[in-house]
N, C-alpha and C positions, 0 to 999 in steps of 0.2 A: 692462385688457388685453383685446384682442379675441380671440375663439375661434381664429382662424387663427394668431395669434402664440403663443397657449398651446400649440396642437397642434405648431407648429414647434419651440418650446422643448422640449417633451416628447420629440419625435423626436431632437433633438440630444443631449439628456441620455441617452436610451436608447442611442443609437449610441456615445457615449463610454463608458458603463458596460459595454456588451456587447463592447467591443474592448480592454479593459484586459489587461495581462499576466496578472494572477491569474486572470481569467476564461478566457483562452486556455489557460493551464496546467491549470486545473481540468477543462476540457473534454477536453483531451488525456489527462489522467489517467483521467477517466471512460471514455473510449473504450478505453483500454488495459485498465482493470480489467474492463470488460464482455467484451472479447475473451479475456482470461485465464480468466474464469469459464466462458465458453462452451466454450473448448477443454479445460479441465480436466474439465468434465462429459462431453465427447465421449470423454475418456480413461478414463471409468469412475468419476469422482468426482462422481456424480450429485447428491449432496446439498449440494455446496459452493455457497455463495452469495457475493454481493458483501460482505455483512457479515462473513463469515469472514476475508476478506483482511486486515482490520485487525489480526487476531491474528498471522497469519503474517508480515506485514510488520514487526511489532514484536517478535516472540518471539526471533528469533535461533536459534542451534543448541544453546544450553545450556539452563539452567533459569531461569525467571523467576517472579515473584510477580504476583498480580492487581494490586496497587497499582502496580508498575512498568509493567506493560502498559497499564493504564488511563491512567497519567500520560503515557506515550509517545504513546498514541493520542489523547489529549486527550478522553477520554470518562469517564463516571462508573464507579466500581468496580462498581456494580450492573449496568450495561450490559455491561461487560467480563466480569463473572462469568456472565451469561446466555449470552454468546457462547461462553465457555470450556466451559460445561456442554454446549452443543449439540455442540461439537467433541469433547468427551470421549465423549459418547453415540454419536457417529459413529465413534469409534475412532481419531481423529487425535491426541489429546492424552491425557496422564495427569497426575493430580495426586497428590502424595505429601507427607508431612510434611516441611517444610523442615528440614534438619539444623542450620542455623544459628539458626533461630527456630521452635521447636516449635508456636507458635501459627499460623504461616503455612503456606501450601501452596505447594510448588514445582511449577511447571508445566513439562512437557517433552513433546516429540513422541514418539509411538510409532513403531514400524516403518512403519505405514501413513501416519503423518504425514510421515516422512522420504521415503516414496515420493511423496507429494503434492508435496513440495518439489522432488524430482528432476524430476517431471513438469512442475512450474511453471517450472523453469529451462529445460527444452526448449521449453515453450510460449512463454516470453518471447523466446527466440531466434527462434522461428517468427514471432512478431508483429513482431519487429525486422526480419526479412526482408520481411514484408508492407509495413511502413512504408517501408523502403528502396526497394522497388519503386514505391511511389507518389510519394515525394518525392525520391528519389535517395540513393544510398549515401553520397556525399560530404556532402550537405546534412544527413543524419541524423547522421553522425559529427561534423560541426561543431556541430550543435545539442547533441548529447550532451556534447561537450567544453566548450562554453561554459556549459552549465547546471552541470556539475560544477565548473568554475572559479568560477562565481558562488557556488555553495553553499559552496565552500572559503573564498572571500574574505569571505562573509557569516558565516562560522563557524557554519553551520547544523548542528544535531545531528540528522542524518537517518539514521544507522545505529544499530541496536540495539547495545548495549555489546559483546556477544561478537562481532558481525560487525565492528565497528570495530576491535577488538583483532586479529582475523584479517587485516584489510586492512593494518593497521600492520605486522604480522609478515611479510607477503608482499612 
């Protein structure tokens, strides 16, 4: 195969790989996460990082164990444990002996952690308004509705257990 054909083939493959639905969704998610982190820092949560979001997006509002969180986040228990220790040292989480299994640790948010979540809810709404201003309110609402519908049809397990229970109850 001549070099021109090889280069053209590589460009075609690159274009197909860079425009797949998973890639677009991943980039959308990364943009969203970076904006959330930046805005939370602006609100006084200066030590919050992108890596901390994996805990809060999987913790829910009750208590959880390291194994549950690591499983939901699809990372190792060691990686989750490290992130949890960071958040505990920052005052956002606390660990206590699990009343159902004394060998395990129950992880829950502190008052400061709850404040972070409240701030995050406000920040998420602010980012949603920014997106709506750029792509249109109707278009964003349609995108949101279609993604939720697809997640339901695919039976995706995307909510922490306690959040899912709250959604079912409302």
